[in-house]
TORTOR-760944 format. One record per residue (C-alpha): z, y negated, x; residue in one letter; residue number from 0. Coordinates in steps of 0.05 Angstrom, whole numbers, plus 5000, padded with zeros to 4 digits. Layout:
<atoms>
+------+-------+------+------+------+
:   up : north : east : resn : resi :
+------+-------+------+------+------+
:    Z :     Y :    X :    A :  NUM :
...
+------+-------+------+------+------+
</atoms>
This chain:
<atoms>
+------+-------+------+------+------+
:   up : north : east : resn : resi :
+------+-------+------+------+------+
: 4999 :  4999 : 4997 :    X :    0 :
: 4983 :  4936 : 5025 :    X :    1 :
: 4994 :  4871 : 4984 :    X :    2 :
: 4968 :  4802 : 4996 :    X :    3 :
: 5024 :  4755 : 5008 :    X :    4 :
: 5024 :  4679 : 4987 :    X :    5 :
: 5069 :  4625 : 4993 :    X :    6 :
: 5085 :  4585 : 4931 :    X :    7 :
: 5149 :  4543 : 4940 :    X :    8 :
: 5172 :  4493 : 5004 :    X :    9 :
: 5244 :  4468 : 5015 :    X :   10 :
: 5266 :  4424 : 5075 :    X :   11 :
: 5328 :  4389 : 5102 :    X :   12 :
: 5308 :  4354 : 5166 :    X :   13 :
: 5323 :  4290 : 5213 :    X :   14 :
: 5259 :  4261 : 5179 :    X :   15 :
: 5267 :  4278 : 5106 :    X :   16 :
: 5311 :  4327 : 5058 :    X :   17 :
: 5248 :  4340 : 5012 :    X :   18 :
: 5184 :  4373 : 5024 :    X :   19 :
: 5143 :  4304 : 5009 :    X :   20 :
: 5183 :  4258 : 5049 :    X :   21 :
: 5184 :  4309 : 5106 :    X :   22 :
: 5104 :  4322 : 5100 :    X :   23 :
: 5095 :  4244 : 5089 :    X :   24 :
: 5137 :  4228 : 5153 :    X :   25 :
: 5104 :  4279 : 5203 :    X :   26 :
: 5035 :  4249 : 5176 :    X :   27 :
: 5055 :  4180 : 5193 :    X :   28 :
: 5087 :  4201 : 5261 :    X :   29 :
: 5157 :  4179 : 5238 :    X :   30 :
: 5209 :  4197 : 5290 :    X :   31 :
: 5280 :  4225 : 5265 :    X :   32 :
: 5309 :  4221 : 5338 :    X :   33 :
: 5371 :  4175 : 5333 :    X :   34 :
: 5423 :  4156 : 5380 :    X :   35 :
: 5488 :  4201 : 5378 :    X :   36 :
: 5553 :  4171 : 5355 :    X :   37 :
: 5629 :  4192 : 5347 :    X :   38 :
: 5652 :  4256 : 5378 :    X :   39 :
: 5581 :  4283 : 5400 :    X :   40 :
: 5573 :  4226 : 5444 :    X :   41 :
: 5613 :  4248 : 5510 :    X :   42 :
: 5624 :  4198 : 5568 :    X :   43 :
: 5619 :  4254 : 5618 :    X :   44 :
: 5545 :  4281 : 5603 :    X :   45 :
: 5484 :  4239 : 5596 :    X :   46 :
: 5456 :  4262 : 5531 :    X :   47 :
: 5451 :  4202 : 5482 :    X :   48 :
: 5401 :  4232 : 5426 :    X :   49 :
: 5391 :  4282 : 5370 :    X :   50 :
: 5351 :  4300 : 5313 :    X :   51 :
: 5411 :  4282 : 5265 :    X :   52 :
: 5404 :  4298 : 5188 :    X :   53 :
: 5421 :  4241 : 5144 :    X :   54 :
: 5429 :  4223 : 5075 :    X :   55 :
: 5443 :  4298 : 5055 :    X :   56 :
: 5473 :  4303 : 4988 :    X :   57 :
: 5492 :  4386 : 4980 :    X :   58 :
: 5528 :  4364 : 4913 :    X :   59 :
: 5462 :  4368 : 4882 :    X :   60 :
: 5476 :  4451 : 4890 :    X :   61 :
: 5545 :  4457 : 4908 :    X :   62 :
: 5610 :  4420 : 4886 :    X :   63 :
: 5666 :  4392 : 4937 :    X :   64 :
: 5706 :  4452 : 4932 :    X :   65 :
: 5652 :  4498 : 4951 :    X :   66 :
: 5625 :  4450 : 5010 :    X :   67 :
: 5691 :  4464 : 5034 :    X :   68 :
: 5683 :  4537 : 5040 :    X :   69 :
: 5615 :  4532 : 5075 :    X :   70 :
: 5591 :  4514 : 5140 :    X :   71 :
: 5542 :  4465 : 5148 :    X :   72 :
: 5484 :  4514 : 5166 :    X :   73 :
: 5495 :  4555 : 5100 :    X :   74 :
: 5497 :  4488 : 5061 :    X :   75 :
: 5430 :  4470 : 5091 :    X :   76 :
: 5402 :  4540 : 5074 :    X :   77 :
: 5427 :  4536 : 5005 :    X :   78 :
: 5399 :  4471 : 4995 :    X :   79 :
: 5331 :  4482 : 5022 :    X :   80 :
: 5323 :  4550 : 4983 :    X :   81 :
: 5343 :  4519 : 4911 :    X :   82 :
: 5293 :  4460 : 4931 :    X :   83 :
: 5240 :  4518 : 4947 :    X :   84 :
: 5252 :  4559 : 4883 :    X :   85 :
: 5248 :  4498 : 4840 :    X :   86 :
: 5177 :  4477 : 4876 :    X :   87 :
: 5160 :  4551 : 4856 :    X :   88 :
: 5184 :  4548 : 4789 :    X :   89 :
: 5210 :  4616 : 4794 :    X :   90 :
: 5266 :  4622 : 4739 :    X :   91 :
: 5316 :  4676 : 4766 :    X :   92 :
: 5336 :  4699 : 4701 :    X :   93 :
: 5259 :  4720 : 4685 :    X :   94 :
: 5261 :  4760 : 4750 :    X :   95 :
: 5286 :  4825 : 4772 :    X :   96 :
: 5335 :  4799 : 4822 :    X :   97 :
: 5333 :  4868 : 4861 :    X :   98 :
: 5262 :  4848 : 4870 :    X :   99 :
: 5278 :  4785 : 4905 :    X :  100 :
: 5298 :  4783 : 4973 :    X :  101 :
: 5327 :  4734 : 5028 :    X :  102 :
: 5318 :  4731 : 5102 :    X :  103 :
: 5345 :  4669 : 5130 :    X :  104 :
: 5353 :  4664 : 5205 :    X :  105 :
: 5397 :  4630 : 5245 :    X :  106 :
: 5404 :  4617 : 5327 :    X :  107 :
: 5479 :  4607 : 5330 :    X :  108 :
: 5506 :  4603 : 5261 :    X :  109 :
: 5573 :  4561 : 5243 :    X :  110 :
: 5589 :  4533 : 5309 :    X :  111 :
: 5623 :  4476 : 5273 :    X :  112 :
: 5673 :  4516 : 5242 :    X :  113 :
: 5680 :  4563 : 5308 :    X :  114 :
: 5698 :  4493 : 5341 :    X :  115 :
: 5748 :  4466 : 5287 :    X :  116 :
: 5783 :  4539 : 5280 :    X :  117 :
: 5790 :  4539 : 5358 :    X :  118 :
: 5817 :  4476 : 5365 :    X :  119 :
: 5868 :  4491 : 5312 :    X :  120 :
: 5884 :  4559 : 5350 :    X :  121 :
: 5900 :  4521 : 5411 :    X :  122 :
: 5937 :  4470 : 5384 :    X :  123 :
: 5971 :  4498 : 5323 :    X :  124 :
: 5977 :  4566 : 5335 :    X :  125 :
: 5943 :  4632 : 5301 :    X :  126 :
: 5976 :  4625 : 5233 :    X :  127 :
: 5936 :  4563 : 5228 :    X :  128 :
: 5872 :  4594 : 5232 :    X :  129 :
: 5836 :  4594 : 5158 :    X :  130 :
: 5821 :  4663 : 5125 :    X :  131 :
: 5752 :  4633 : 5118 :    X :  132 :
: 5739 :  4628 : 5190 :    X :  133 :
: 5700 :  4690 : 5198 :    X :  134 :
: 5662 :  4690 : 5133 :    X :  135 :
: 5644 :  4617 : 5147 :    X :  136 :
: 5620 :  4620 : 5217 :    X :  137 :
: 5580 :  4683 : 5222 :    X :  138 :
: 5501 :  4682 : 5231 :    X :  139 :
: 5487 :  4723 : 5170 :    X :  140 :
: 5522 :  4680 : 5122 :    X :  141 :
: 5464 :  4630 : 5108 :    X :  142 :
: 5425 :  4693 : 5077 :    X :  143 :
: 5487 :  4714 : 5044 :    X :  144 :
: 5508 :  4651 : 5015 :    X :  145 :
: 5434 :  4640 : 4995 :    X :  146 :
: 5431 :  4710 : 4959 :    X :  147 :
: 5504 :  4685 : 4920 :    X :  148 :
: 5472 :  4623 : 4898 :    X :  149 :
: 5408 :  4646 : 4875 :    X :  150 :
: 5422 :  4717 : 4850 :    X :  151 :
: 5376 :  4751 : 4894 :    X :  152 :
: 5395 :  4823 : 4908 :    X :  153 :
: 5335 :  4850 : 4939 :    X :  154 :
: 5332 :  4857 : 5017 :    X :  155 :
: 5384 :  4811 : 5045 :    X :  156 :
: 5385 :  4800 : 5122 :    X :  157 :
: 5381 :  4750 : 5180 :    X :  158 :
: 5346 :  4750 : 5240 :    X :  159 :
: 5382 :  4719 : 5302 :    X :  160 :
: 5332 :  4704 : 5354 :    X :  161 :
: 5346 :  4642 : 5378 :    X :  162 :
: 5290 :  4591 : 5373 :    X :  163 :
: 5246 :  4645 : 5341 :    X :  164 :
: 5293 :  4662 : 5288 :    X :  165 :
: 5264 :  4622 : 5227 :    X :  166 :
: 5188 :  4647 : 5245 :    X :  167 :
: 5209 :  4715 : 5256 :    X :  168 :
: 5248 :  4713 : 5185 :    X :  169 :
: 5184 :  4688 : 5155 :    X :  170 :
: 5141 :  4744 : 5192 :    X :  171 :
: 5193 :  4801 : 5174 :    X :  172 :
: 5192 :  4779 : 5094 :    X :  173 :
: 5114 :  4778 : 5101 :    X :  174 :
: 5112 :  4851 : 5121 :    X :  175 :
: 5166 :  4871 : 5069 :    X :  176 :
: 5125 :  4845 : 5011 :    X :  177 :
: 5056 :  4868 : 5038 :    X :  178 :
: 5090 :  4937 : 5041 :    X :  179 :
: 5113 :  4933 : 4970 :    X :  180 :
: 5188 :  4920 : 4986 :    X :  181 :
: 5201 :  4870 : 4934 :    X :  182 :
: 5154 :  4814 : 4896 :    X :  183 :
: 5189 :  4753 : 4919 :    X :  184 :
: 5223 :  4730 : 4989 :    X :  185 :
: 5263 :  4672 : 5003 :    X :  186 :
: 5253 :  4665 : 5078 :    X :  187 :
: 5267 :  4611 : 5134 :    X :  188 :
: 5309 :  4590 : 5179 :    X :  189 :
: 5378 :  4541 : 5182 :    X :  190 :
: 5416 :  4514 : 5247 :    X :  191 :
: 5472 :  4458 : 5250 :    X :  192 :
: 5490 :  4457 : 5323 :    X :  193 :
: 5496 :  4389 : 5333 :    X :  194 :
: 5574 :  4391 : 5360 :    X :  195 :
: 5606 :  4370 : 5420 :    X :  196 :
: 5604 :  4445 : 5443 :    X :  197 :
: 5534 :  4453 : 5421 :    X :  198 :
: 5507 :  4393 : 5460 :    X :  199 :
: 5551 :  4409 : 5523 :    X :  200 :
: 5530 :  4483 : 5525 :    X :  201 :
: 5452 :  4459 : 5523 :    X :  202 :
: 5467 :  4402 : 5577 :    X :  203 :
: 5498 :  4454 : 5620 :    X :  204 :
: 5432 :  4495 : 5618 :    X :  205 :
: 5403 :  4428 : 5645 :    X :  206 :
: 5357 :  4440 : 5576 :    X :  207 :
: 5370 :  4377 : 5540 :    X :  208 :
: 5335 :  4305 : 5551 :    X :  209 :
: 5375 :  4257 : 5586 :    X :  210 :
: 5335 :  4204 : 5560 :    X :  211 :
: 5371 :  4142 : 5534 :    X :  212 :
: 5306 :  4121 : 5494 :    X :  213 :
: 5297 :  4157 : 5428 :    X :  214 :
: 5218 :  4144 : 5432 :    X :  215 :
: 5214 :  4178 : 5501 :    X :  216 :
: 5265 :  4236 : 5490 :    X :  217 :
: 5221 :  4288 : 5451 :    X :  218 :
: 5161 :  4286 : 5490 :    X :  219 :
: 5125 :  4351 : 5489 :    X :  220 :
: 5068 :  4357 : 5537 :    X :  221 :
: 5078 :  4288 : 5569 :    X :  222 :
: 5085 :  4289 : 5640 :    X :  223 :
: 5154 :  4255 : 5637 :    X :  224 :
: 5188 :  4303 : 5591 :    X :  225 :
: 5255 :  4326 : 5619 :    X :  226 :
: 5285 :  4371 : 5568 :    X :  227 :
: 5286 :  4384 : 5488 :    X :  228 :
: 5324 :  4343 : 5436 :    X :  229 :
: 5374 :  4382 : 5394 :    X :  230 :
: 5354 :  4377 : 5319 :    X :  231 :
: 5387 :  4403 : 5254 :    X :  232 :
: 5365 :  4430 : 5183 :    X :  233 :
: 5336 :  4482 : 5150 :    X :  234 :
: 5264 :  4507 : 5128 :    X :  235 :
: 5258 :  4553 : 5068 :    X :  236 :
: 5186 :  4582 : 5041 :    X :  237 :
: 5180 :  4623 : 4977 :    X :  238 :
: 5139 :  4689 : 4995 :    X :  239 :
: 5109 :  4723 : 4936 :    X :  240 :
: 5056 :  4785 : 4930 :    X :  241 :
: 4997 :  4762 : 4904 :    X :  242 :
: 5001 :  4804 : 4838 :    X :  243 :
: 5065 :  4774 : 4820 :    X :  244 :
: 5047 :  4705 : 4836 :    X :  245 :
: 4983 :  4704 : 4794 :    X :  246 :
: 5016 :  4747 : 4733 :    X :  247 :
: 5071 :  4688 : 4728 :    X :  248 :
: 5015 :  4633 : 4734 :    X :  249 :
: 5047 :  4600 : 4801 :    X :  250 :
: 5008 :  4546 : 4837 :    X :  251 :
: 4991 :  4583 : 4905 :    X :  252 :
: 4997 :  4534 : 4964 :    X :  253 :
: 4970 :  4585 : 5023 :    X :  254 :
: 4965 :  4651 : 5040 :    X :  255 :
: 5001 :  4687 : 5099 :    X :  256 :
: 4949 :  4734 : 5132 :    X :  257 :
: 4979 :  4744 : 5201 :    X :  258 :
: 5042 :  4756 : 5238 :    X :  259 :
: 5056 :  4777 : 5313 :    X :  260 :
: 5127 :  4789 : 5353 :    X :  261 :
: 5130 :  4812 : 5424 :    X :  262 :
: 5191 :  4807 : 5481 :    X :  263 :
: 5182 :  4778 : 5555 :    X :  264 :
: 5229 :  4824 : 5586 :    X :  265 :
: 5236 :  4776 : 5631 :    X :  266 :
: 5296 :  4726 : 5634 :    X :  267 :
: 5349 :  4700 : 5589 :    X :  268 :
: 5322 :  4632 : 5584 :    X :  269 :
: 5254 :  4626 : 5616 :    X :  270 :
: 5193 :  4650 : 5590 :    X :  271 :
: 5147 :  4698 : 5634 :    X :  272 :
: 5117 :  4651 : 5680 :    X :  273 :
: 5045 :  4684 : 5665 :    X :  274 :
: 5057 :  4669 : 5597 :    X :  275 :
: 5040 :  4736 : 5574 :    X :  276 :
: 5096 :  4743 : 5521 :    X :  277 :
: 5071 :  4682 : 5480 :    X :  278 :
: 5000 :  4706 : 5487 :    X :  279 :
: 5014 :  4773 : 5461 :    X :  280 :
: 5048 :  4749 : 5403 :    X :  281 :
: 4983 :  4704 : 5387 :    X :  282 :
: 4937 :  4762 : 5394 :    X :  283 :
: 4986 :  4804 : 5349 :    X :  284 :
: 4981 :  4752 : 5299 :    X :  285 :
: 4907 :  4748 : 5303 :    X :  286 :
: 4892 :  4816 : 5298 :    X :  287 :
: 4938 :  4828 : 5240 :    X :  288 :
: 4903 :  4769 : 5203 :    X :  289 :
: 4836 :  4805 : 5222 :    X :  290 :
: 4805 :  4743 : 5254 :    X :  291 :
: 4785 :  4712 : 5320 :    X :  292 :
: 4811 :  4654 : 5361 :    X :  293 :
: 4756 :  4609 : 5340 :    X :  294 :
: 4779 :  4617 : 5265 :    X :  295 :
: 4840 :  4583 : 5283 :    X :  296 :
: 4834 :  4504 : 5267 :    X :  297 :
: 4910 :  4485 : 5283 :    X :  298 :
: 4964 :  4512 : 5322 :    X :  299 :
: 5033 :  4479 : 5309 :    X :  300 :
: 5059 :  4491 : 5381 :    X :  301 :
: 5132 :  4516 : 5401 :    X :  302 :
: 5126 :  4449 : 5445 :    X :  303 :
: 5194 :  4436 : 5464 :    X :  304 :
: 5190 :  4380 : 5512 :    X :  305 :
: 5216 :  4417 : 5567 :    X :  306 :
: 5179 :  4419 : 5632 :    X :  307 :
: 5172 :  4496 : 5636 :    X :  308 :
: 5161 :  4513 : 5561 :    X :  309 :
: 5098 :  4467 : 5552 :    X :  310 :
: 5067 :  4485 : 5608 :    X :  311 :
: 5072 :  4568 : 5598 :    X :  312 :
: 5056 :  4556 : 5528 :    X :  313 :
: 4991 :  4509 : 5546 :    X :  314 :
: 4972 :  4569 : 5596 :    X :  315 :
: 4983 :  4624 : 5538 :    X :  316 :
: 4945 :  4582 : 5491 :    X :  317 :
: 4889 :  4581 : 5542 :    X :  318 :
: 4891 :  4657 : 5557 :    X :  319 :
: 4879 :  4671 : 5484 :    X :  320 :
: 4835 :  4611 : 5460 :    X :  321 :
: 4793 :  4596 : 5528 :    X :  322 :
: 4806 :  4552 : 5581 :    X :  323 :
: 4770 :  4497 : 5550 :    X :  324 :
: 4789 :  4509 : 5472 :    X :  325 :
: 4776 :  4445 : 5430 :    X :  326 :
: 4830 :  4477 : 5384 :    X :  327 :
: 4878 :  4418 : 5350 :    X :  328 :
: 4952 :  4434 : 5372 :    X :  329 :
: 5011 :  4387 : 5362 :    X :  330 :
: 5087 :  4388 : 5365 :    X :  331 :
: 5122 :  4363 : 5307 :    X :  332 :
: 5185 :  4370 : 5345 :    X :  333 :
: 5164 :  4305 : 5381 :    X :  334 :
: 5188 :  4277 : 5309 :    X :  335 :
: 5240 :  4327 : 5288 :    X :  336 :
: 5273 :  4350 : 5353 :    X :  337 :
: 5282 :  4422 : 5368 :    X :  338 :
: 5323 :  4456 : 5302 :    X :  339 :
: 5337 :  4522 : 5345 :    X :  340 :
: 5339 :  4577 : 5291 :    X :  341 :
: 5309 :  4524 : 5241 :    X :  342 :
: 5252 :  4505 : 5280 :    X :  343 :
: 5204 :  4561 : 5250 :    X :  344 :
: 5225 :  4544 : 5181 :    X :  345 :
: 5204 :  4474 : 5177 :    X :  346 :
: 5145 :  4481 : 5221 :    X :  347 :
: 5116 :  4536 : 5173 :    X :  348 :
: 5124 :  4479 : 5116 :    X :  349 :
: 5079 :  4439 : 5168 :    X :  350 :
: 5030 :  4492 : 5173 :    X :  351 :
: 5030 :  4509 : 5102 :    X :  352 :
: 5017 :  4427 : 5085 :    X :  353 :
: 4966 :  4428 : 5139 :    X :  354 :
: 4921 :  4476 : 5107 :    X :  355 :
: 4936 :  4450 : 5036 :    X :  356 :
: 4914 :  4381 : 5054 :    X :  357 :
: 4867 :  4391 : 5113 :    X :  358 :
: 4909 :  4343 : 5155 :    X :  359 :
: 4940 :  4355 : 5228 :    X :  360 :
: 5007 :  4314 : 5245 :    X :  361 :
: 5009 :  4288 : 5315 :    X :  362 :
: 5050 :  4298 : 5373 :    X :  363 :
: 5086 :  4228 : 5379 :    X :  364 :
: 5113 :  4194 : 5444 :    X :  365 :
: 5047 :  4228 : 5484 :    X :  366 :
: 5036 :  4172 : 5532 :    X :  367 :
: 5032 :  4203 : 5607 :    X :  368 :
: 4978 :  4263 : 5616 :    X :  369 :
: 4998 :  4319 : 5658 :    X :  370 :
: 4947 :  4361 : 5689 :    X :  371 :
: 4976 :  4421 : 5671 :    X :  372 :
: 4979 :  4410 : 5602 :    X :  373 :
: 4910 :  4385 : 5583 :    X :  374 :
: 4889 :  4408 : 5520 :    X :  375 :
: 4880 :  4370 : 5453 :    X :  376 :
: 4950 :  4354 : 5432 :    X :  377 :
: 4929 :  4304 : 5374 :    X :  378 :
: 4965 :  4249 : 5409 :    X :  379 :
: 5005 :  4195 : 5368 :    X :  380 :
: 4959 :  4189 : 5303 :    X :  381 :
: 4953 :  4250 : 5258 :    X :  382 :
: 4880 :  4277 : 5244 :    X :  383 :
: 4844 :  4291 : 5177 :    X :  384 :
: 4805 :  4353 : 5189 :    X :  385 :
: 4783 :  4410 : 5158 :    X :  386 :
: 4844 :  4467 : 5163 :    X :  387 :
: 4824 :  4537 : 5145 :    X :  388 :
: 4872 :  4572 : 5182 :    X :  389 :
: 4938 :  4547 : 5220 :    X :  390 :
: 4984 :  4582 : 5267 :    X :  391 :
: 5053 :  4566 : 5281 :    X :  392 :
: 5084 :  4593 : 5354 :    X :  393 :
: 5161 :  4604 : 5368 :    X :  394 :
: 5188 :  4624 : 5432 :    X :  395 :
: 5268 :  4636 : 5435 :    X :  396 :
: 5315 :  4642 : 5491 :    X :  397 :
: 5321 :  4722 : 5516 :    X :  398 :
: 5242 :  4727 : 5516 :    X :  399 :
: 5235 :  4734 : 5437 :    X :  400 :
: 5159 :  4704 : 5422 :    X :  401 :
: 5139 :  4705 : 5342 :    X :  402 :
: 5069 :  4669 : 5315 :    X :  403 :
: 5049 :  4675 : 5239 :    X :  404 :
: 4980 :  4655 : 5213 :    X :  405 :
: 4973 :  4621 : 5141 :    X :  406 :
: 4902 :  4612 : 5108 :    X :  407 :
: 4880 :  4557 : 5057 :    X :  408 :
: 4883 :  4591 : 4990 :    X :  409 :
: 4822 :  4623 : 4961 :    X :  410 :
: 4813 :  4679 : 4912 :    X :  411 :
: 4779 :  4721 : 4944 :    X :  412 :
: 4807 :  4751 : 5011 :    X :  413 :
+------+-------+------+------+------+
</atoms>
């Protein structure tokens, strides 16, 4: 059994908007969500000054104050984005068989804010002051668990924890389940809320974060002056359905998922393979899965973290797949949102769905100084109206986790 799988709903919480339309419009216009840190996240003895912070988030739309106190922020983000995506898809759970609706929500770290808070209580006030809700708030699977509880979905309920690839892996695995006939609907994506003192200090200790004190020159993927990524937060969720289920209920179809590839580098805990073959393999697997050739891809939403090594190696991998002189349009929307870690693949999946739906490629903003080792078409600074039939999204995570998904403009015929 091999079902066609389509996307019918999108939900977003991000540094550039907490609904799909605001997020997409800001991507199109090249609006940056990179802002100066404040409060306890701004630490004098390290040089990290900016982040992609979510603002104007209103969780009370879906959970009351008491419920919010029992939910880590990454779970709140996931619930909000999932409920928004279900509403966009116009899915009425009372009319669905809940055992045929599943959830796969990935996260790189989980409830880091809760871990910090409860560790502080342990040190300062003793073990009896640690919350009984500490573990069920903090563990990484609780975003998926809480989405299941808040939506009533009782099918597959799972979590992918593959660092910065978690969102893309989650959507890819949901696609595979539906294609195989395991369920009718999947709520899939990623969520993250790691802009905390420990999160910032930890990534800074790896020398992974940008130390720029200029928000417009901090997250600058593929630019020669890039010096690290900018940490972001939020959630991105898509609703996937079998084509049969979507058509039966008269759903508005946004795009079709046609390919998914996943590989491991087997190389290093933080650095990608220098030959780019892990990322290359994921892209090739996705193309093979979709039954298309590299020349069919119109747009790649790159992992594009703005670290010196990642952007160089991803460019090399793209050249190995698409050709040394490829003209494929590539952009990194992390230039606007920062790097949402486990949620990156979720919000970037939303971006490629919108790209094929509207025939528009968002830009890589902040691009100023060309790098001879990153010499492809990164759609610099200004978005581009162009035909987009097939779009690919890449995610590459610490530990050597690589994932690529491909979506296609919706057409009745395969």
